C-alpha positions in Angstrom: -6.1 14.3 22.0 -6.0 18.0 22.8 -2.3 18.6 22.2 -0.8 18.4 18.8 0.3 15.0 17.4 4.1 14.8 17.8 5.2 13.1 14.7 8.6 11.6 13.9 9.7 10.6 10.3 12.2 8.0 9.2 13.1 8.3 5.6 13.5 11.7 4.0 13.7 10.9 0.3 11.8 11.9 -2.8 8.3 10.5 -1.8 8.4 11.7 1.8 9.5 15.2 0.9 7.1 15.6 -2.1 4.0 14.0 -0.6 3.9 13.3 3.1 5.9 16.1 4.7 4.1 19.0 3.0 0.7 17.5 4.2 1.8 17.1 7.8 3.6 20.5 7.9 0.4 22.3 6.7 -1.7 20.8 9.6 -2.3 22.9 12.8 -2.6 19.7 14.9 0.8 18.2 13.9 4.1 19.0 15.5 7.0 17.7 13.3 9.2 16.6 16.2 12.1 15.0 14.3 13.3 13.5 11.1 15.7 10.6 10.6 17.5 10.1 7.3 20.8 9.6 5.5 22.6 11.8 3.1 23.6 15.4 2.7 20.1 16.8 2.2 18.8 15.9 5.7 19.5 19.3 7.2 17.8 21.1 4.3 14.8 18.9 4.7 14.7 19.7 8.4 14.7 23.4 7.7 12.2 23.2 4.8 9.5 21.5 6.8 10.4 22.8 10.3 11.3 19.5 12.0 12.4 20.0 15.6 15.6 17.9 15.1 17.3 15.8 12.5 19.4 12.7 13.0 21.0 9.7 11.3 20.1 7.5 14.2 16.6 6.0 14.3 16.9 5.2 18.0 17.6 8.8 18.7 14.5 9.8 16.8 12.4 7.3 18.8 13.8 8.8 22.0 12.0 12.0 21.3 8.6 12.5 22.9 6.6 11.1 20.0 3.0 10.0 19.4 3.5 8.6 15.9 6.1 7.7 13.3 5.9 7.9 9.5 8.1 5.3 7.8 9.2 6.1 4.2 12.4 4.1 3.9 13.5 1.3 1.5 11.0 -1.6 1.6 13.3 -4.1 3.4 13.7 -1.7 6.4 10.0 -1.2 7.1 9.5 -4.2 9.3 12.2 -3.6 11.9 11.6 0.1 12.0 7.8 -0.4 12.4 8.4 -3.0 15.1 10.6 -0.6 17.1 7.9 2.1 16.9 4.9 -0.2 17.7 6.8 -1.7 20.7 7.0 1.8 22.1 3.3 2.3 21.7 3.6 4.7 18.8 1.1 4.9 15.9 2.7 4.1 12.6 2.1 5.0 8.9 4.2 2.6 6.9 4.8 3.0 3.2 3.8 0.1 0.9 4.8 -2.6 0.6 4.7 -2.6 4.4 7.0 -5.7 4.4 8.4 -8.2 1.9 7.3 -11.4 3.5 4.0 -12.8 4.7 5.5 -13.6 8.2 6.6 -10.0 8.7 3.2 -8.6 7.4 1.2 -10.7 9.9 3.7 -10.0 12.6 3.0 -6.3 12.2 -0.7 -6.9 12.2 -0.4 -8.9 15.5 1.8 -6.3 17.1 -0.6 -3.5 16.1 -3.5 -5.3 17.6 -1.7 -6.1 20.8 -0.4 -2.6 21.2 -3.8 -0.9 20.4 -2.1 1.6 18.1 -3.2 2.9 14.7 -1.5 1.5 11.6 -2.1 2.9 8.1 -0.5 2.0 4.8 -1.0 5.0 2.4 -2.8 3.3 -0.5 -4.3 6.4 -2.2 -6.9 4.7 -4.3 -8.5 3.1 -1.2 -9.6 6.7 -0.2 -11.1 7.9 -3.4 -14.8 8.8 -3.2 -15.7 6.3 -6.0 -13.9 3.4 -4.4 -15.5 4.2 -1.0 -18.9 4.1 -2.7 -17.9 0.8 -4.4 -17.0 -0.6 -1.0 -20.3 0.5 0.5 -22.2 -1.3 -2.3 -20.2 -4.5 -1.7 -20.6 -4.3 2.0 -24.4 -4.1 1.5 -24.2 -7.6 0.1 -25.2 -6.8 -3.5 -22.6 -9.2 -5.0 -23.6 -12.1 -2.9 -20.9 -14.7 -2.5 -17.8 -13.8 -4.5 -16.9 -16.5 -7.1 -14.3 -14.9 -9.4 -12.1 -11.7 -9.6 -9.9 -10.0 -12.1 -7.2 -7.7 -10.9 -5.1 -5.8 -13.4 -2.7 -2.9 -13.1 -0.3 -1.2 -15.5 1.8 1.9 -15.0 4.3 4.2 -16.7 7.1 3.0 -14.4 9.8 1.5 -16.7 12.3 4.1 -15.7 11.7 3.4 -12.0 12.4 -0.3 -12.3 14.8 -0.5 -15.3 16.2 2.9 -16.1 16.9 6.4 -14.8 14.9 6.6 -11.6 15.3 10.4 -11.6 12.8 10.8 -14.4 9.9 10.2 -12.1 10.8 13.3 -10.2 9.2 15.4 -12.9 5.9 14.0 -11.8 6.2 15.1 -8.2 7.3 18.4 -6.6 10.4 17.0 -4.8 13.4 19.1 -4.0 15.5 16.1 -3.1 17.1 13.5 -5.3 14.9 10.9 -7.0 14.1 7.3 -6.1 17.2 5.2 -5.3 17.8 2.5 -7.9 19.3 0.4 -5.1 15.8 0.0 -3.7 13.6 -0.1 -6.8 15.9 -2.1 -9.0 17.2 -4.7 -6.5 15.3 -8.0 -6.2 16.7 -8.5 -2.6 15.2 -5.2 -1.5 11.8 -5.7 -3.0 12.4 -3.9 -6.3 10.2 -4.7 -9.2 6.6 -4.4 -10.3 4.9 -6.8 -7.9 6.1 -5.2 -4.7 6.2 -1.7 -6.2 2.8 -1.5 -7.9 0.7 -4.7 -7.7 0.8 -3.8 -4.0 -1.7 -1.0 -4.9 -4.2 -3.1 -7.0 -4.1 -6.1 -4.6 -4.6 -3.9 -1.5 -7.7 -2.3 -3.1 -9.0 -5.8 -4.1 -8.6 -7.1 -0.5 -10.2 -4.0 1.0 -13.2 -4.1 -1.3 -13.7 -7.9 -1.3 -12.4 -9.0 2.2 -11.1 -12.0 0.4 -7.9 -13.7 1.4 -5.6 -15.6 -1.0 -5.1 -19.3 -0.3 -2.8 -20.5 -3.2 -1.1 -19.0 -6.2 0.4 -20.0 -9.5 2.4 -17.2 -11.0 5.0 -16.3 -13.6 7.0 -13.0 -13.9 9.0 -11.6 -16.8 11.9 -9.2 -16.4 12.3 -8.0 -19.9 15.9 -6.7 -19.8 15.7 -5.6 -16.2 17.1 -7.0 -13.0 13.5 -7.2 -11.5 10.1 -8.2 -12.6 8.4 -5.8 -15.1 5.4 -8.1 -15.9 3.4 -10.4 -13.5 0.7 -12.9 -14.2 -1.0 -15.1 -11.6 -3.9 -17.4 -11.0 -5.2 -17.2 -7.5 -7.5 -19.4 -5.4 -9.0 -17.6 -2.4 -10.3 -18.9 0.9 -13.8 -20.1 0.1 -13.0 -21.3 -3.4 -13.2 -18.1 -5.5 -10.8 -17.9 -8.4 -8.8 -14.9 -9.5 -6.6 -13.7 -12.3 -4.0 -11.0 -11.7 -1.8 -9.1 -14.2 0.7 -6.3 -13.9 2.8 -4.4 -16.5 5.4 -1.6 -15.9 5.6 -0.3 -19.4 2.8 2.2 -20.1 4.2 5.2 -22.0 5.0 8.2 -19.8 2.0 10.4 -19.4 -0.6 7.6 -19.9 -3.0 7.2 -17.0 -2.4 4.4 -14.6 -4.6 1.4 -15.2 -6.3 -0.3 -12.3 -9.1 -2.6 -13.4 -11.0 -4.7 -10.8 -13.9 -6.9 -11.7 -15.6 -9.0 -9.0 -18.2 -11.6 -9.9 -20.6 -12.8 -7.3 -23.6 -15.1 -7.0 -25.9 -12.0 -7.1 -24.1 -9.4 -9.2 -20.9 -8.0 -10.7 -18.8 -5.1 -9.7 -16.5 -3.3 -12.2 -14.0 -0.6 -11.1 -11.7 1.0 -13.6 -9.5 4.0 -12.6 -8.3 4.7 -16.1 -11.7 5.1 -17.7 -13.1 6.4 -14.4 -16.1 4.1 -14.1 -17.7 2.0 -11.3 -20.7 -0.1 -11.9 -22.5 -2.8 -9.8 -25.1 -4.7 -11.8 -27.2 -7.3 -10.1 -28.9 -10.3 -11.8 -32.3 -9.1 -10.4 -32.0 -6.0 -12.6 -30.9 -3.4 -10.0 -28.0 -1.4 -11.3 -25.6 1.3 -9.9 -23.5 3.3 -12.3 -21.5 5.9 -10.5 -21.0 9.5 -11.8 -17.2 10.1 -11.4 -15.7 13.5 -12.1 -13.1 13.6 -14.9 -9.6 13.2 -13.5 -10.8 11.6 -10.3 -9.2 8.2 -11.2 -5.7 9.6 -11.3 -3.5 8.5 -8.4 -2.9 10.8 -5.5 -2.0 10.2 -1.9 -3.4 13.2 -0.1 -6.1 11.6 2.1 -4.1 8.8 3.7 -1.5 11.0 5.6 -4.4 13.2 6.7 -6.5 10.3 7.7 -3.6 8.9 9.8 -3.6 12.1 11.9 -7.4 12.1 12.1 -7.4 8.5 13.4 -4.9 9.5 16.1 -6.9 12.6 17.2 -10.2 10.8 17.0 -11.5 13.0 14.2 -12.1 9.8 12.1 -12.5 6.1 12.8 -12.3 5.0 9.1 -9.1 3.2 8.1 -9.3 1.8 4.5 -5.8 0.4 4.5 -5.0 -1.1 7.9 -2.4 -3.7 8.8 -4.8 -6.6 7.9 -5.3 -5.2 4.3 -1.6 -4.6 4.0 -0.7 -8.1 5.2 -3.1 -9.8 2.8 -1.4 -7.9 -0.1 2.1 -8.8 1.1 1.3 -12.5 1.5 -0.2 -12.7 -2.0 2.9 -11.0 -3.6 5.2 -13.1 -1.5 3.5 -16.2 -2.7 3.4 -15.0 -6.3 7.2 -14.5 -6.3 7.8 -17.8 -4.7 5.6 -19.5 -7.3 7.4 -17.7 -10.1 10.8 -18.8 -8.7 9.5 -22.4 -8.7 8.6 -22.1 -12.4 4.9 -21.3 -11.9 4.2 -24.2 -9.5 1.2 -23.8 -7.2 2.2 -22.6 -3.8 0.3 -22.2 -0.6 0.0 -18.6 0.5 0.3 -19.5 4.2 3.7 -21.1 3.9 5.4 -20.4 7.1 2.6 -18.4 8.6 1.6 -20.0 11.9 -1.9 -20.7 13.2 -1.4 -17.9 15.7 -1.6 -15.2 13.1 -4.3 -16.9 11.2 -6.4 -17.3 14.3 -6.0 -13.6 15.1 -6.9 -12.7 11.6 -10.1 -14.7 11.7 -11.1 -13.0 14.9 -10.7 -9.6 13.3 -12.3 -10.4 9.9 
């Protein structure tokens, strides 16, 4: 693509304005064609980043001459907004969780495949050099067949899910108001730790392992909040591997995020730990890889994914570490976890309500 990528944005809140828009605005190959949002700050956002137009009407945004759309709206709006863009043949970057249900997640994956567009969910850890190297080692077959996984995540996010959401603004350079508690603290809109944070750890697990969950037994605890702050699950994957998953929202402010993945296979074991910044793959035949990771590299950032989205569109890159398939596997797991928890921890099938059509497509692409 020789001309600049004409980008439209829907959602102009704290995360879009502190992370995505500065990245896109700094690129010579991106034209910020229009922004759609609500609230009194929209015109200031348009001026700050140089968008060609601003509107409260998503259809009006889509009527601009666009190549791509970045969607940073409340979780429950992602699916219809992404569908409208994909159906027009536009490339889409969709914030995570990309949807709240398995059906919607695989529907997006199907539509992306049929339309031949690029779809990226901005999972920052999937683009870190040390996770990319871990993926390379796994792809070379050093684990053998995966038999067991551990997937743990904890974050300093109590305020986001159960307190003053504005406190998180101090962590990001956003000139707009902070996260909306009506999104992050509402069960109906996908608030809570599973959709808000386990989305990260599970998406990294599915990208690294290429596993897919088959059934789940889960419980959640809300503390004094309206949404889940703690999550615990036992997972059975296609092929029979077992997994344990945990999530906790209550690290003290300033503590590093914990993402701890351990994958046990027939030929070796992978350990990936963002907090202590270590990756190792040790094989039973004695071969060992222990990566040298620079201090600070494990901290979360989301700089590569928006840049990669543009590079995929222009052809400068072909590597997508968080495509619609990875995103849908994460969504369907979390959907099943929350259904199991609502049923008192009973085992539920992940593919509840997901037709053979989506599953068939998925197997073709795996």
